C-alpha positions as CSV (number, residue, x, y, z in Angstrom):
1,X,110.0,107.8,146.2
2,X,107.2,110.3,146.7
3,X,105.9,112.2,143.7
4,X,104.7,115.7,144.5
5,X,101.3,116.9,143.3
6,X,101.2,120.3,141.8
7,X,99.3,122.4,139.2
8,X,102.3,123.8,137.4
9,X,106.0,124.4,138.1
10,X,109.2,125.4,136.6
11,X,109.6,122.2,134.6
12,X,106.3,122.6,132.8
13,X,106.8,126.3,131.9
14,X,110.4,126.0,130.8
15,X,111.5,126.4,127.2
16,X,110.5,123.2,125.4
17,X,113.2,120.5,125.5
18,X,114.5,119.2,122.2
19,X,113.1,115.7,121.8
20,X,114.4,113.0,121.7
21,X,117.3,113.4,124.1
22,X,120.4,111.1,123.5
23,X,121.1,108.4,126.0
24,X,124.1,108.8,128.2
25,X,124.2,105.1,128.8
26,X,123.0,102.5,126.3
27,X,121.3,100.4,129.0
28,X,119.1,103.2,130.5
29,X,116.7,105.9,129.2
30,X,118.2,109.4,129.2
31,X,118.6,110.8,132.7
32,X,116.7,114.0,131.6
33,X,113.5,111.9,131.4
34,X,113.9,109.9,134.6
35,X,114.9,112.9,136.6
36,X,111.7,114.6,135.4
37,X,109.7,111.9,137.3
38,X,111.0,113.4,140.6
39,X,110.0,116.9,139.7
40,X,106.9,117.6,137.6
41,X,106.6,114.4,135.8
42,X,105.5,116.4,132.7
43,X,107.4,118.8,130.5
44,X,106.9,120.3,127.1
45,X,109.2,119.2,124.3
46,X,109.9,120.2,120.7
47,X,109.6,117.4,118.2
48,X,111.4,116.8,114.9
49,X,109.0,119.0,112.9
50,X,109.0,121.9,115.4
51,X,105.7,120.9,117.0
52,X,105.4,121.2,120.8
53,X,104.1,118.3,122.9
54,X,103.7,117.3,126.5
55,X,106.1,114.6,127.6
56,X,104.7,112.1,130.1
57,X,107.2,110.2,132.1
58,X,105.5,108.8,135.3
59,X,104.0,105.4,135.4
60,X,100.6,106.5,136.8
61,X,100.4,109.4,134.4
62,X,101.2,107.1,131.4
63,X,98.3,104.8,132.4
64,X,96.0,107.7,132.9
65,X,96.6,109.1,129.4
66,X,96.4,105.7,127.7
67,X,93.1,104.8,129.4
68,X,91.4,108.2,128.9
69,X,89.2,108.3,125.8
70,X,89.7,112.1,125.8
71,X,93.2,111.5,124.4
72,X,92.9,110.7,120.7
73,X,95.1,108.3,118.7
74,X,93.7,109.6,115.4
75,X,96.6,110.6,113.2
76,X,94.3,112.8,111.0
77,X,94.3,115.4,113.8
78,X,96.4,118.4,112.6
79,X,98.3,118.4,115.9
80,X,99.0,114.7,116.0
81,X,102.6,114.3,117.1
82,X,104.0,111.8,114.5
83,X,107.3,110.3,115.7
84,X,109.2,110.8,112.4
85,X,108.8,111.5,108.7
86,X,108.4,107.8,107.9
87,X,105.4,107.3,110.2
88,X,103.9,110.6,109.2
89,X,103.8,109.4,105.6
90,X,102.9,105.8,106.1
91,X,100.1,106.5,108.7
92,X,98.9,109.6,106.8
93,X,98.0,107.6,103.7
94,X,97.3,104.2,105.2
95,X,95.8,104.6,108.7
96,X,95.7,101.3,110.7
97,X,93.6,100.7,113.8
98,X,96.4,101.9,116.1
99,X,95.8,105.3,114.6
100,X,92.0,105.2,115.2
101,X,89.6,105.9,118.0
102,X,86.4,104.1,118.9
103,X,84.2,102.8,117.4
104,X,86.3,102.6,114.2
105,X,89.3,101.2,116.2
106,X,87.3,98.3,117.6
107,X,85.7,97.4,114.3
108,X,89.1,97.0,112.6
109,X,91.0,95.4,115.6
110,X,88.2,92.9,116.2
111,X,88.9,91.3,112.8
112,X,92.3,90.2,114.0
113,X,91.7,89.4,117.7
114,X,91.3,85.7,117.2
115,X,94.4,85.5,115.0
116,X,96.6,86.8,117.8
117,X,94.8,85.2,120.8
118,X,96.7,83.0,123.2
119,X,94.7,80.0,122.0
120,X,95.8,80.6,118.4
121,X,99.4,81.4,119.3
122,X,99.7,78.2,121.3
123,X,98.7,76.1,118.2
124,X,101.7,77.8,116.4
125,X,104.3,76.8,119.1
126,X,105.6,73.7,117.1
127,X,106.1,75.9,114.0
128,X,107.7,78.6,116.0
129,X,110.0,76.1,117.7
130,X,111.0,74.6,114.4
131,X,112.0,78.1,113.1
132,X,114.2,79.0,116.1
133,X,115.8,75.6,116.1
134,X,116.7,75.8,112.4
135,X,118.2,79.2,112.9
136,X,120.3,78.1,115.9
137,X,121.4,75.0,114.0
138,X,122.6,77.1,111.1
139,X,124.3,79.5,113.5
140,X,126.2,76.6,115.2
141,X,127.2,75.2,111.8
142,X,128.6,78.5,110.5
143,X,131.8,80.5,111.2
144,X,132.6,82.3,114.4
145,X,132.2,85.1,115.4
146,X,128.8,85.8,114.0
147,X,126.2,88.6,114.2
148,X,123.4,87.3,116.5
149,X,121.1,90.0,115.3
150,X,121.4,89.2,111.6
151,X,121.5,85.4,111.9
152,X,118.9,84.8,114.7
153,X,117.1,87.7,116.3
154,X,115.9,89.4,113.1
155,X,115.0,86.4,110.9
156,X,113.2,84.6,113.7
157,X,110.2,87.0,114.3
158,X,110.3,87.9,110.6
159,X,109.8,84.3,109.5
160,X,107.1,83.8,112.1
161,X,105.1,86.9,111.0
162,X,105.6,86.0,107.3
163,X,104.3,82.5,108.0
164,X,101.2,83.9,109.8
165,X,100.5,86.7,107.2
166,X,101.3,84.7,104.1
167,X,104.2,86.9,103.0
168,X,107.0,85.2,101.1
169,X,110.0,85.2,103.4
170,X,112.3,85.5,100.4
171,X,111.3,89.2,100.4
172,X,112.5,89.8,103.9
173,X,115.6,91.9,102.9
174,X,113.3,94.2,100.9
175,X,110.7,94.8,103.6
176,X,113.2,95.0,106.4
177,X,115.2,97.7,104.6
178,X,112.1,99.7,103.9
179,X,110.8,99.3,107.5
180,X,114.2,100.5,108.8
181,X,113.7,103.7,106.8
182,X,110.2,104.2,108.2
183,X,111.2,103.8,111.8
184,X,114.4,105.9,111.6
185,X,114.3,109.5,112.9
186,X,117.0,110.5,110.5
187,X,115.2,109.6,107.3
188,X,114.1,112.5,105.1
189,X,110.6,113.0,103.9
190,X,111.7,112.0,100.5
191,X,113.4,108.8,101.7
192,X,110.4,107.9,103.8
193,X,108.0,108.6,100.9
194,X,110.0,106.3,98.5
195,X,110.2,103.5,101.1
196,X,106.5,103.8,101.9
197,X,105.6,103.7,98.2
198,X,107.8,100.7,97.4
199,X,106.6,98.7,100.5
200,X,102.9,99.5,100.5
201,X,101.8,100.9,97.1
202,X,103.8,98.4,95.1
203,X,104.8,95.2,97.1
204,X,101.9,94.8,99.5
205,X,99.4,96.0,96.9
206,X,100.6,93.3,94.5
207,X,100.6,90.7,97.3
208,X,97.0,91.5,98.2
209,X,96.0,91.1,94.6
210,X,97.7,87.7,94.5
211,X,95.8,86.6,97.7
212,X,92.5,87.7,96.1
213,X,93.3,85.6,93.0
214,X,94.8,82.6,94.9
215,X,93.9,82.7,98.6
216,X,95.8,80.4,101.0
217,X,95.7,79.5,104.7
218,X,97.0,82.8,106.1
219,X,95.8,86.0,107.7
220,X,95.9,88.2,104.6
221,X,93.9,85.7,102.6
222,X,91.3,85.5,105.4
223,X,91.1,89.3,105.4
224,X,90.6,89.7,101.7
225,X,88.4,86.8,100.7
226,X,87.9,84.6,103.8
227,X,85.9,84.7,107.0
228,X,87.5,88.0,108.1
229,X,86.7,89.8,104.9
230,X,84.4,92.8,105.2
231,X,82.6,94.5,102.3
232,X,83.3,97.9,103.9
233,X,87.0,97.3,104.3
234,X,88.6,99.0,101.2
235,X,92.1,98.1,99.8
236,X,93.7,101.1,101.5
237,X,92.5,99.8,104.9
238,X,93.8,96.3,104.0
239,X,97.1,97.8,103.1
240,X,97.3,99.7,106.3
241,X,96.5,96.6,108.4
242,X,99.0,94.5,106.5
243,X,101.8,97.1,106.8
244,X,101.2,97.4,110.5
245,X,101.4,93.7,111.2
246,X,104.4,93.1,109.0
247,X,106.5,96.0,110.3
248,X,105.4,95.8,114.0
249,X,105.7,92.0,113.9
250,X,109.5,91.8,113.7
251,X,111.3,95.1,114.5
252,X,110.4,95.4,118.2
253,X,110.7,91.6,119.0
254,X,114.0,91.2,117.2
255,X,115.6,94.1,119.2
256,X,114.1,92.8,122.4
257,X,115.6,89.4,121.9
258,X,119.1,90.8,121.1
259,X,119.0,93.2,124.0
260,X,117.8,90.4,126.3
261,X,120.8,88.2,125.4
262,X,123.1,91.1,126.0
263,X,121.5,91.9,129.3
264,X,121.8,88.4,130.5
265,X,125.4,88.2,129.5
266,X,126.0,91.4,131.5
267,X,124.4,89.8,134.5
268,X,126.1,86.3,134.7
269,X,124.7,85.4,138.1
270,X,121.2,85.9,136.8
271,X,122.0,84.1,133.6
272,X,123.3,81.1,135.7
273,X,120.1,81.2,137.8
274,X,118.0,81.1,134.7
275,X,119.9,78.1,133.3
276,X,119.7,76.3,136.5
277,X,116.0,76.9,136.9
278,X,114.3,77.4,133.5
279,X,110.9,77.8,135.2
280,X,112.0,81.4,136.0
281,X,111.9,82.2,132.3
282,X,108.4,83.8,132.0
283,X,109.2,86.0,135.0
284,X,112.5,86.9,133.5
285,X,110.9,87.8,130.2
286,X,108.5,90.1,132.0
287,X,111.4,91.8,133.7
288,X,113.4,92.1,130.5
289,X,110.4,93.7,128.8
290,X,110.2,96.2,131.7
291,X,113.9,96.9,131.8
292,X,114.6,97.0,128.0
293,X,111.4,98.1,126.2
294,X,112.8,99.2,122.8
295,X,109.8,101.3,121.7
296,X,111.5,104.5,122.8
297,X,109.4,106.8,120.6
298,X,106.5,106.6,123.1
299,X,102.8,106.4,122.6
300,X,101.4,109.5,120.8
301,X,98.1,111.2,121.5
302,X,96.2,114.5,121.1
303,X,93.8,115.9,123.8
304,X,90.3,116.2,122.5
305,X,89.3,118.4,125.5
306,X,91.0,119.9,128.6
307,X,92.3,117.1,130.8
308,X,94.4,117.3,134.0
309,X,97.2,114.8,134.2
310,X,99.5,114.7,137.2
311,X,98.4,118.1,138.4
312,X,99.0,119.7,135.0
313,X,96.3,120.9,132.6
314,X,96.7,119.6,129.1
315,X,94.5,121.7,126.9
316,X,92.3,120.5,124.0
317,X,94.3,120.2,120.8
318,X,97.7,119.8,122.7
319,X,99.9,116.8,121.8
320,X,101.2,114.2,124.2
321,X,104.1,111.8,124.0
322,X,103.8,109.2,126.8
323,X,107.1,107.4,127.3
324,X,106.5,103.8,128.3
325,X,110.2,102.9,128.5
326,X,110.7,105.7,131.0
327,X,107.5,105.0,132.9
328,X,108.7,101.5,133.5
329,X,111.7,103.0,135.3
330,X,109.5,104.9,137.7
331,X,110.7,104.3,141.3
332,X,107.2,105.0,142.6
333,X,106.1,101.8,140.9
334,X,109.3,99.7,140.7
335,X,111.7,99.8,143.7
336,X,115.3,100.4,142.5
337,X,114.0,100.6,138.9
338,X,117.3,100.8,137.1
339,X,118.4,97.4,138.5
340,X,117.7,94.3,136.4
341,X,116.4,91.5,138.5
342,X,114.7,88.4,137.2
343,X,113.5,87.7,140.8
344,X,111.6,90.9,140.9
345,X,108.0,90.4,142.0
346,X,105.8,90.4,138.9
347,X,104.3,93.8,138.2
348,X,102.4,95.3,135.3
349,X,104.9,96.7,132.9
350,X,104.0,99.0,130.0
351,X,106.1,97.6,127.2
352,X,102.8,96.7,125.4
353,X,101.1,100.0,126.2
354,X,97.8,100.2,128.0
355,X,94.1,100.8,127.4
356,X,92.2,100.0,124.2
357,X,95.4,100.2,122.1
358,X,97.4,97.7,124.1
359,X,99.6,95.7,121.7
360,X,97.5,93.2,119.7
361,X,100.6,91.0,119.3
362,X,101.7,90.9,122.9
363,X,101.1,87.1,123.4
364,X,103.0,86.3,120.2
365,X,105.9,88.6,121.2
366,X,106.1,87.1,124.7
367,X,106.1,83.5,123.3
368,X,108.8,84.4,120.7
369,X,111.1,86.0,123.2
370,X,110.6,83.2,125.7
371,X,111.2,80.5,123.1
372,X,114.2,82.3,121.6
373,X,115.9,82.7,125.0
374,X,115.1,79.1,126.1
375,X,116.5,77.6,122.9
376,X,119.6,79.8,122.7
377,X,120.5,79.3,126.4
378,X,120.0,75.6,126.2
379,X,121.8,74.9,122.9
380,X,124.7,77.4,123.3
381,X,125.8,77.1,126.9
382,X,129.2,78.8,126.3
383,X,127.7,81.8,124.4
384,X,129.6,85.0,124.9
385,X,130.2,88.4,123.2
386,X,132.9,88.3,120.6
387,X,133.8,92.0,121.2
388,X,134.2,94.2,124.2
389,X,131.0,95.8,125.5
390,X,132.2,99.3,124.6
391,X,132.5,98.4,120.9
392,X,128.8,97.6,120.5
393,X,127.0,100.2,118.4
394,X,123.5,101.1,119.5
395,X,120.7,102.6,117.3
396,X,119.6,105.6,119.3
397,X,118.3,107.4,116.2
398,X,115.3,105.0,115.7
399,X,111.9,105.0,117.3
400,X,112.7,101.3,118.0
401,X,115.9,101.0,120.0
402,X,118.4,98.3,119.5
403,X,121.9,97.4,118.2
404,X,123.4,97.6,114.8
405,X,125.0,94.2,115.4
406,X,125.9,91.9,118.2
407,X,128.9,89.7,117.4
408,X,128.9,86.5,119.5
409,X,131.0,83.4,119.8
410,X,131.0,80.2,121.9
């Protein structure tokens, strides 16, 4: 497919499109976004709070925005396009490094780089394998049918990140419920404020105080009193960092694992190939991340000066929403992009973003997805859906896409 270069056309001057657009098919982004790639690639949209932003849908344009320092991630900017009330409140009061520009971003992120490095994650593999094995053992010992999301996909990354951070897993229902409010586009400002207060101001604040009094071998302890501790890092910044790692550490991975199992069940010939040749798994995970990417809220930025993207001027102060899950379906980069194919030649997908804000936890996420799929496919060879496909309920109203439940049997 050839993309046409232009300075401005009908798409970019049209009445702003209400964002987000509902999906017509649960397995693909809305056609309104993918069709835009063939025309202007950019269009103005109206967000939940009435703000107007530029929507970026093409692969090349997405990377251009994410790599250009003239696009700011700083949520303090009055025109910053927050994805929903929950994130506006949580990020407004507690700004983590994903909401910072250089040099502030690098100073904060650098504290955690070693904790999420490939070397560090590889040392955790035995612990991660034990967690997924125990969850699958419990699943197999229980009644059928069972909700895979509730029994495996959600508790797995939750237990892993709790172990790494030093958060008691017994509190998982509490923080998962609050996190769900914060990522929902239907939560009111009042609901989001209460969830943010209970999770951050009360629970995480008390937890940090406990770590200061009785540090242990975990990331939070190392941040507050250990080798990662900085005199210039105040409690608010610690709370922001902890909230980011806790919420981001389970929601996206859990939904990717569930959607991956569903996708493989919908493509039995590729599932069979994967079972026959497990060495295909890393390549399959890369394709699953490209094909599924649940972070449908996009990457948010504000132009700090006039910048041309894809032939369109984005003026200083204008907001941008760059859609990674749509850019990964760009035919200019991925031939036949709506086809799932574990044999697809490896290519650079955008599920983890790009530029200086590329996902800190991407190695952990890839390892978790790979280990979850390998274990489930090996130990439950007759795994199948317990309900017809059309009865599955998808969560289109969240900035993180997924399913409400996935009943399975074997």
